C-alpha positions as CSV (number, residue, x, y, z in Angstrom):
1,M,42.0,9.0,-38.8
2,I,42.3,7.1,-35.5
3,P,44.1,9.0,-32.7
4,A,47.3,7.5,-31.5
5,R,47.4,6.0,-28.0
6,P,49.7,7.5,-25.5
7,F,51.0,4.0,-24.6
8,D,51.1,1.0,-26.9
9,D,49.8,-2.0,-24.9
10,R,49.8,-4.5,-27.7
11,G,51.5,-7.8,-26.9
12,S,51.7,-7.2,-23.1
13,V,49.6,-10.3,-22.5
14,L,52.4,-12.4,-24.0
15,M,54.6,-11.6,-21.0
16,F,52.0,-13.0,-18.5
17,M,51.1,-16.2,-20.4
18,P,54.2,-18.2,-19.4
19,A,53.7,-17.4,-15.8
20,A,50.0,-18.2,-16.0
21,V,50.7,-21.5,-17.6
22,L,53.3,-22.4,-15.1
23,I,51.0,-21.6,-12.2
24,L,48.2,-23.7,-13.8
25,I,50.6,-26.7,-14.2
26,V,51.8,-26.4,-10.6
27,L,48.2,-26.2,-9.3
28,G,47.2,-29.2,-11.4
29,A,50.1,-31.2,-10.1
30,L,49.2,-30.4,-6.5
31,A,45.6,-31.4,-7.2
32,V,46.7,-34.7,-8.5
33,D,49.0,-35.3,-5.5
34,F,46.3,-34.4,-3.0
35,T,43.8,-36.5,-4.8
36,A,46.1,-39.5,-4.6
37,V,46.6,-39.0,-0.9
38,H,42.9,-38.7,-0.4
39,L,42.3,-41.9,-2.4
40,R,44.8,-43.8,-0.3
41,Q,43.2,-42.4,2.9
42,R,39.8,-43.7,1.8
43,E,41.3,-47.1,0.9
44,L,43.0,-47.3,4.3
45,E,39.8,-46.4,6.1
46,N,37.9,-49.1,4.2
47,A,40.6,-51.6,5.1
48,A,40.5,-50.6,8.8
49,D,36.7,-50.9,8.9
50,A,36.7,-54.2,7.1
51,A,39.4,-55.6,9.4
52,A,37.5,-54.6,12.5
53,N,34.3,-56.1,11.2
54,D,36.0,-59.3,10.2
55,A,37.6,-59.6,13.6
56,A,34.3,-58.9,15.3
57,A,32.6,-61.6,13.3
58,A,35.3,-64.3,13.3
59,A,36.9,-63.9,16.7
60,V,34.0,-64.7,19.0
61,D,35.3,-67.0,21.8
62,Q,33.2,-70.1,21.1
63,T,34.0,-71.7,24.5
64,V,32.6,-68.7,26.5
65,L,29.6,-68.4,24.1
66,R,28.6,-72.0,24.6
67,S,29.1,-72.2,28.3
68,T,27.7,-68.8,29.4
69,G,25.9,-67.5,26.3
70,E,28.0,-64.3,26.6
71,V,29.6,-62.9,23.5
72,V,33.3,-62.3,24.2
73,L,36.1,-61.7,21.7
74,D,39.3,-63.8,21.7
75,P,42.1,-61.2,21.4
76,T,44.7,-63.5,19.9
77,L,42.3,-64.7,17.2
78,A,41.1,-61.2,16.6
79,R,44.7,-60.0,15.9
80,Q,45.2,-62.9,13.5
81,V,42.0,-62.1,11.6
82,I,43.0,-58.4,11.5
83,A,46.4,-59.2,10.0
84,A,44.8,-61.6,7.5
85,S,42.2,-59.1,6.5
86,V,44.7,-56.2,6.0
87,G,46.9,-58.6,4.1
88,T,44.3,-59.5,1.6
89,R,43.9,-55.8,0.6
90,N,46.3,-54.4,-2.0
91,L,47.7,-51.8,0.4
92,E,51.5,-51.9,-0.1
93,G,53.2,-50.3,2.9
94,A,50.2,-50.4,5.2
95,A,51.0,-51.3,8.8
96,I,48.8,-52.1,11.7
97,S,49.8,-49.6,14.3
98,D,47.1,-50.6,16.9
99,A,44.8,-53.5,17.2
100,S,42.9,-53.6,20.4
101,T,40.0,-55.6,21.7
102,N,37.9,-55.6,24.8
103,E,35.0,-57.8,25.7
104,N,32.8,-56.8,22.7
105,Q,34.7,-54.2,20.7
106,V,37.5,-54.3,18.2
107,S,39.5,-51.2,17.2
108,V,42.1,-51.2,14.3
109,T,44.4,-48.3,13.4
110,L,46.4,-48.5,10.2
111,T,49.2,-46.2,9.0
112,M,50.7,-45.8,5.6
113,E,53.3,-43.6,3.9
114,V,51.9,-42.1,0.7
115,E,54.5,-40.6,-1.7
116,Y,53.6,-37.6,-3.8
117,I,53.6,-38.1,-7.6
118,F,54.5,-34.6,-8.7
119,G,55.5,-33.1,-5.4
120,K,58.9,-34.6,-5.7
121,A,59.7,-31.9,-8.2
122,L,59.1,-29.3,-5.4
123,G,61.2,-31.3,-2.9
124,L,58.2,-32.9,-1.2
125,S,58.5,-36.6,-0.5
126,G,55.1,-37.6,0.9
127,T,52.9,-37.8,3.9
128,Q,51.8,-40.3,6.5
129,V,48.1,-41.3,6.4
130,T,46.3,-42.9,9.4
131,A,42.9,-44.5,9.6
132,T,40.9,-46.1,12.4
133,G,38.1,-48.6,12.2
134,A,36.0,-50.0,15.0
135,A,33.3,-52.7,15.3
136,L,31.0,-53.3,18.3
137,L,29.3,-56.6,19.0
138,E,25.8,-56.2,20.6
């Protein structure tokens, strides 16, 4: 004969399972949201780098280059190339917050508001992502 237990623990795990499943779902939702933000951050960094490289390659002041042999960037043309380069990417909501040039360097800073997918259920709307790209002519 099996001796009786002083406390009967059978079925106590059933009380913890709904809480464990809820925690697992919340953590999964947060992982999806943070992955989406990270993906948009990487896309924005790639767009900023590409825009800076495009401007450095296409905005060389040809008049100065031909007359003196010196490589100098045309700031107006560089801004136009940056706007065109960012516009060709599929980054809805991306804004050029800074586009600066000096004699041989281009710097581009892009910002974007990224909305959470599942975070809205927790009252979170989204976050702002910023990326900077630079190119140097040598």
